[in-house]
C-alpha positions, 0 to 999 in steps of 0.5 A: 170598358172591361167587363166587370166595369160594364156588369158595375156600371149596369148594376148601379143604373138599375139601383138608381132607377129602381129607387127613385120609382117610389118617389115618382109614385108619391109625387103622382098621388100628391098632383092627382085632382083626387084621393085614391079610395081607401088610400090616405094620400094627399091630393094637390089641394091638400098640399097646396093648403098645407104649404100656404097654412105654414107660411100664413101661420109663420108669418102671424107668429113672427108679425106677432112677435115683433110687432106685438099685435095680431096682424090682419093679412093686409099688414102682412104684405109686403113685410112678411108675405109676398100676396094675400093668400087666396086660400087662407084668412087670419081670423081676429085672434090670429088663427088661420082659417080657410077663406070662403069657398077655399078647398082648404080644410 
């Protein structure tokens, strides 16, 4: 390889390595079991709860549109959800709420 090509390759590799630092930092914060004091980064429970909430809310909304009534959680399985949520429940009005003892807000 020529000298210029080696320098270009080294610069490209360094830029690639540095660009991933922020993603690694955010990923580390997301999987930690607590939020860093003074930092509003999500912790693992918040990430799991947020993803689960979106999934259940979409299932409730879809079921209600297609079937014409608010579902129970059992009615959503298996056509709208694979399994019942262990983190969230569905209120009689269709609102998604935390299950008793759930870490979700």
